[in-house]
C-alpha positions as CSV (number, residue, x, y, z in Angstrom):
1,M,-1.6,-9.4,9.4
2,G,-5.2,-9.2,8.1
3,L,-7.8,-11.8,9.0
4,F,-7.5,-13.6,5.7
5,D,-3.8,-13.2,5.2
6,I,-3.3,-16.6,6.6
7,F,-4.6,-18.1,3.4
8,K,-1.4,-18.4,1.3
9,N,-0.7,-19.8,-2.1
10,K,1.2,-22.9,-1.3
11,K,2.6,-26.0,-3.1
12,T,0.5,-28.4,-5.1
13,E,-1.4,-30.7,-2.7
14,F,-4.3,-33.0,-3.3
15,P,-7.4,-32.5,-1.0
16,E,-8.8,-35.5,0.7
17,N,-12.3,-34.0,1.3
18,E,-14.4,-31.0,0.5
19,L,-13.2,-29.1,3.6
20,E,-9.6,-29.4,2.4
21,K,-10.5,-28.4,-1.1
22,C,-12.1,-25.2,0.2
23,L,-9.1,-24.5,2.4
24,M,-6.8,-24.8,-0.6
25,Q,-8.9,-22.5,-2.8
26,A,-9.6,-19.9,-0.2
27,A,-6.4,-17.9,-0.9
28,S,-7.8,-16.5,-4.2
29,N,-11.6,-17.0,-3.9
30,F,-13.7,-15.0,-1.4
31,S,-16.8,-17.1,-2.0
32,T,-14.7,-20.2,-1.2
33,Q,-13.7,-18.6,2.1
34,K,-17.4,-18.5,3.1
35,E,-17.8,-22.1,2.1
36,F,-14.7,-23.1,4.0
37,Y,-15.9,-21.6,7.3
38,H,-19.3,-23.2,6.8
39,K,-17.8,-26.6,6.2
40,L,-15.3,-26.1,9.1
41,L,-18.3,-26.0,11.5
42,E,-20.2,-28.8,9.8
43,S,-17.3,-31.2,9.1
44,Q,-15.8,-33.8,11.4
45,L,-12.4,-32.7,12.7
46,F,-9.7,-34.8,14.3
47,I,-7.9,-33.9,17.5
48,V,-4.9,-35.7,19.1
49,T,-5.7,-36.5,22.7
50,S,-4.0,-37.8,25.8
51,E,-4.6,-41.4,26.9
52,N,-6.5,-40.0,29.9
53,T,-9.2,-38.3,27.9
54,I,-12.5,-39.2,29.4
55,S,-14.5,-41.7,27.5
56,E,-17.6,-39.6,27.1
57,I,-15.8,-37.6,24.5
58,G,-15.9,-40.7,22.3
59,S,-19.4,-39.9,21.3
60,Q,-19.2,-37.2,18.7
61,T,-21.8,-35.0,20.4
62,P,-20.1,-34.2,23.8
63,E,-22.3,-32.8,26.6
64,Q,-21.9,-29.3,27.9
65,N,-19.0,-28.7,30.3
66,T,-17.1,-31.8,29.1
67,T,-13.3,-31.4,29.3
68,V,-11.1,-32.5,26.4
69,Q,-7.5,-33.4,27.3
70,C,-5.7,-32.8,24.1
71,F,-2.2,-32.5,22.7
72,I,-0.9,-28.9,22.8
73,F,2.1,-27.4,21.1
74,E,4.7,-25.6,23.2
75,N,3.3,-22.2,22.0
76,G,-0.1,-23.2,23.4
77,H,-1.8,-23.8,20.1
78,I,-3.9,-26.9,19.6
79,P,-3.5,-28.9,16.4
80,I,-6.6,-30.1,14.7
81,F,-6.9,-32.0,11.4
82,T,-9.3,-32.4,8.5
83,S,-8.5,-36.1,8.2
84,V,-6.6,-38.9,9.9
85,N,-3.9,-38.8,7.3
86,R,-3.2,-35.2,8.1
87,I,-2.3,-36.1,11.7
88,F,0.5,-38.3,10.5
89,E,1.6,-36.2,7.5
90,K,5.4,-36.0,7.0
91,G,5.9,-38.4,9.9
92,I,6.1,-35.7,12.5
93,M,3.5,-37.3,14.8
94,E,3.9,-40.8,16.1
95,K,1.7,-43.4,14.4
96,N,0.1,-44.7,17.6
97,V,-1.1,-41.4,19.1
98,P,-4.7,-41.5,20.2
99,Y,-7.2,-39.1,18.6
100,L,-10.9,-38.5,18.4
101,T,-13.3,-36.9,16.0
102,L,-15.7,-34.1,16.7
103,K,-18.0,-31.9,14.6
104,G,-16.2,-28.6,14.2
105,Q,-18.8,-26.5,15.9
106,D,-18.9,-28.9,18.9
107,L,-15.1,-28.8,19.1
108,F,-14.8,-25.0,19.1
109,E,-17.6,-24.7,21.7
110,V,-16.0,-27.3,24.0
111,L,-12.5,-25.7,23.7
112,N,-13.8,-22.2,23.8
113,G,-11.0,-19.5,23.9
114,A,-8.3,-21.7,22.5
115,T,-6.1,-21.0,19.5
116,F,-6.0,-23.8,16.9
117,V,-3.8,-24.7,14.0
118,L,-5.6,-26.6,11.3
119,N,-3.4,-29.2,9.5
120,P,-0.2,-27.9,11.0
121,F,2.0,-30.3,9.1
122,S,0.4,-29.6,5.8
123,D,1.5,-27.0,3.2
124,F,-1.9,-25.4,3.7
125,A,-1.9,-24.9,7.5
126,K,-4.1,-22.3,8.9
127,E,-4.2,-20.6,12.3
128,L,-7.6,-20.1,14.0
129,I,-7.4,-17.5,16.8
130,P,-10.2,-17.1,19.4
131,E,-11.6,-13.9,17.9
132,E,-11.9,-15.5,14.5
133,I,-13.6,-18.6,15.9
134,E,-16.1,-16.5,17.8
135,S,-16.9,-14.7,14.5
136,I,-17.3,-18.1,12.8
137,L,-19.7,-19.3,15.5
138,N,-21.8,-16.2,15.5
139,G,-21.8,-15.7,11.7
140,T,-20.2,-12.3,11.6
141,I,-17.2,-13.7,9.7
142,Y,-19.4,-13.8,6.5
143,N,-20.0,-10.0,6.8
144,R,-16.3,-9.4,7.1
145,I,-15.6,-11.5,4.0
146,D,-18.2,-9.5,2.1
147,E,-16.6,-6.2,3.2
148,Q,-13.1,-7.5,2.2
149,E,-14.4,-8.6,-1.2
150,L,-15.9,-5.2,-1.8
151,E,-12.6,-3.6,-0.7
152,N,-10.6,-5.8,-3.1
153,K,-12.9,-5.0,-6.0
154,K,-12.6,-1.3,-5.2
155,N,-8.8,-1.6,-5.2
156,Q,-8.8,-3.6,-8.4
157,E,-11.0,-0.9,-10.1
158,F,-8.7,1.8,-8.7
159,N,-5.5,0.2,-10.0
160,E,-7.0,-0.2,-13.5
161,I,-8.1,3.4,-13.7
162,F,-4.8,4.7,-12.3
163,D,-2.7,2.6,-14.7
164,Q,-4.8,3.8,-17.7
165,A,-4.5,7.4,-16.6
166,A,-0.8,7.2,-16.1
167,K,-0.3,5.4,-19.5
168,K,-2.0,8.4,-21.3
169,Q,0.8,10.6,-20.0
170,E,3.7,8.6,-21.4
171,G,6.1,10.7,-23.4
172,L,4.2,13.9,-22.5
173,V,5.2,14.7,-18.9
174,M,8.1,14.1,-16.6
175,L,8.2,14.1,-12.8
176,D,10.9,16.6,-12.5
177,G,9.9,19.0,-15.2
178,Y,8.1,19.0,-18.5
179,R,9.0,18.8,-22.2
180,R,9.2,22.1,-24.1
181,K,7.7,20.9,-27.4
182,E,4.3,22.2,-28.3
183,L,1.4,19.8,-27.8
184,N,-0.8,18.8,-30.6
185,E,-4.6,18.4,-30.2
186,F,-4.3,14.6,-29.8
187,E,-1.7,14.9,-27.1
188,K,-3.8,17.6,-25.3
189,L,-6.8,15.2,-25.4
190,K,-4.7,12.4,-23.9
191,L,-3.7,14.6,-21.0
192,E,-7.3,15.7,-20.5
193,E,-8.3,12.1,-20.4
194,S,-5.5,11.4,-17.8
195,I,-6.9,14.2,-15.6
196,I,-10.4,12.6,-15.8
197,G,-8.9,9.3,-14.8
198,F,-7.0,10.7,-11.8
199,K,-10.1,12.5,-10.7
200,K,-11.9,9.1,-10.7
201,C,-9.1,7.7,-8.6
202,L,-9.6,10.4,-6.0
203,E,-13.3,9.7,-5.9
204,I,-12.4,6.2,-4.9
205,I,-9.4,7.1,-2.6
206,P,-9.7,10.8,-1.8
207,E,-6.2,11.0,-0.1
208,H,-4.2,9.3,-2.8
209,W,-1.5,11.9,-3.2
210,Q,0.2,10.1,-6.1
211,S,-2.9,10.8,-8.3
212,M,-2.8,14.4,-7.2
213,V,0.9,14.7,-8.3
214,L,0.3,13.0,-11.7
215,M,-2.8,15.1,-12.3
216,S,-0.8,18.2,-11.5
217,K,1.8,17.2,-14.2
218,A,-0.9,17.0,-16.8
219,L,-2.4,20.3,-15.7
220,Q,1.1,21.9,-15.7
221,R,1.7,20.6,-19.2
222,L,-1.6,22.1,-20.3
223,E,-0.5,25.4,-18.7
224,R,-3.3,25.3,-16.1
225,H,-0.9,26.3,-13.4
226,Q,-3.3,27.3,-10.7
227,E,-5.1,24.0,-10.9
228,A,-1.7,22.2,-10.9
229,L,-0.6,24.1,-7.8
230,D,-3.9,23.3,-6.0
231,Q,-3.3,19.6,-6.5
232,L,0.3,19.8,-5.4
233,E,-0.6,21.7,-2.2
234,L,-3.1,19.0,-1.4
235,A,-0.5,16.3,-1.9
236,F,2.1,18.3,0.1
237,K,-0.2,18.1,3.2
238,L,-0.7,14.4,2.8
239,E,2.8,13.2,1.9
240,L,5.4,14.6,4.3
241,E,8.7,13.2,3.0
242,N,8.7,13.3,-0.8
243,H,10.8,16.3,-1.9
244,I,9.5,16.4,-5.5
245,I,6.0,17.6,-4.4
246,P,7.2,20.9,-2.9
247,M,9.8,21.3,-5.7
248,E,7.0,21.1,-8.3
249,A,4.7,23.4,-6.2
250,S,7.5,26.0,-6.2
251,L,7.7,25.8,-10.0
252,E,4.0,26.3,-10.3
253,A,4.1,29.3,-7.9
254,M,6.8,30.8,-10.1
255,H,4.5,30.4,-13.1
256,L,1.8,32.2,-11.2
257,K,4.3,34.9,-10.1
258,D,3.7,34.2,-6.4
259,I,7.3,34.6,-5.1
260,D,6.3,34.0,-1.5
261,K,4.9,30.6,-2.2
262,A,7.7,29.8,-4.6
263,I,10.3,30.4,-1.8
264,F,8.2,28.6,0.8
265,Y,8.0,25.5,-1.3
266,S,11.6,25.5,-2.5
267,E,12.6,25.8,1.2
268,E,10.3,22.9,2.1
269,S,11.8,20.7,-0.6
270,L,15.2,21.4,0.9
271,K,14.0,20.5,4.3
272,R,13.0,17.1,2.9
273,N,16.3,16.7,1.0
274,P,18.8,19.1,2.3
275,N,21.8,18.1,0.2
276,D,20.2,18.0,-3.2
277,F,22.3,20.3,-5.5
278,A,19.4,20.7,-8.0
279,L,17.0,21.8,-5.3
280,L,19.6,24.2,-4.0
281,G,20.0,25.7,-7.5
282,N,16.2,26.1,-7.9
283,H,16.0,27.8,-4.5
284,A,18.9,30.1,-5.3
285,M,17.1,31.3,-8.4
286,N,13.9,31.9,-6.5
287,L,15.8,34.0,-4.0
288,L,17.5,36.0,-6.7
289,V,14.1,36.8,-8.3
290,A,12.9,37.8,-4.8
291,K,15.9,40.2,-4.5
292,K,17.5,38.2,-1.7
293,D,20.8,38.3,-3.3
294,Q,23.1,37.3,-0.4
295,E,20.9,34.3,0.4
296,A,20.9,33.4,-3.2
297,K,24.7,33.5,-3.3
298,E,25.1,31.4,-0.2
299,T,22.7,28.8,-1.5
300,I,24.3,28.5,-4.9
301,D,27.8,28.3,-3.3
302,K,26.5,25.3,-1.3
303,A,25.1,23.7,-4.4
304,I,28.4,24.2,-6.3
305,K,30.3,22.7,-3.4
306,L,28.2,19.6,-3.5
307,Q,28.4,19.2,-7.3
308,P,31.1,21.4,-8.8
309,N,30.6,20.4,-12.4
310,D,26.8,20.8,-12.7
311,S,26.3,23.0,-15.8
312,I,22.9,24.3,-14.7
313,N,24.1,25.5,-11.3
314,K,27.2,26.9,-12.8
315,N,25.0,29.0,-15.0
316,V,22.8,30.1,-12.0
317,E,26.0,31.0,-10.2
318,S,27.1,33.2,-13.1
319,I,23.7,34.9,-13.2
320,I,23.8,35.6,-9.5
321,K,27.3,37.1,-9.6
322,D,26.4,39.3,-12.6
323,V,23.3,40.6,-10.9
324,I,25.1,41.4,-7.7
325,A,27.9,43.1,-9.8
326,E,25.1,45.0,-11.7
327,K,26.4,43.5,-15.0
328,R,23.0,42.2,-16.0
329,K,19.3,42.7,-15.2
330,R,17.7,40.7,-12.5
331,P,15.9,37.6,-14.0
332,T,12.1,37.7,-14.2
333,F,9.6,35.0,-13.3
334,E,9.5,34.1,-17.0
335,D,13.3,33.7,-17.0
336,A,13.2,31.5,-13.9
337,V,10.8,28.9,-15.4
338,R,12.4,28.6,-18.8
């Protein structure tokens, strides 16, 4: 859980003071988080005490080394409250429990090292762990908020660019192949713009393999096969489970007439998804082009066994049998990528 994940969007609840107002707004407003922490130190907080709490604490500026005997939950957390009404909210705490009020900064310094729960009976409860309290007291919390705000802005910018780039590909590319119709100039321009968008995404998040894959699809569609393969090879090293990436890389290698790479990537796709009959069919065709006929036959036999009625694999099976029987010529690279 991140430092600020404890701010949650909750039910409608009316704040009783400025501190509560900031707490309720902090879930969606980073500047309010800063104000919340500032007010948390400056505001008067309420703490349930035992009847034996020493009287000196009654003054709201306790002296150094004063001990506060306070109510503690079974998990060791100390409840603190932003107002008296929050102590008795929902009737969980008895009406006659003793309590005292202290300035937030004084309270955290007196009970140094404790974990607190602010307004535990409210719909806007917030845990305050020792590390967070220390950063509030020394002011470093504000730097962390600034860093998180910048990160969120970067993520928002990234998502907008990614969505726009992906939208420009709609109807023009597919993740498991590409359409055969010829592109017009407007469609080519849209794909070029999508490539520019994904490049911007990678400037923001250099290891975003999804951008690499989608960029490769646009490059593939524009018949820029070496560039497409370059992007897929980068994505392949980053994402170790997705089988589509090596499958697409194998296709691009076939376009480039690099049979060694084509076989390497079709094998890798099968390692990631061993019982995919379509991957087996692709690999069988690669093996046939590479003159590895027996391996091709064994591979397509496995594919047919998995899916006996697949028309594409039935055609590949027929081609392999005819090549072995010398009834037809061995398919070329061009034949394999049609």
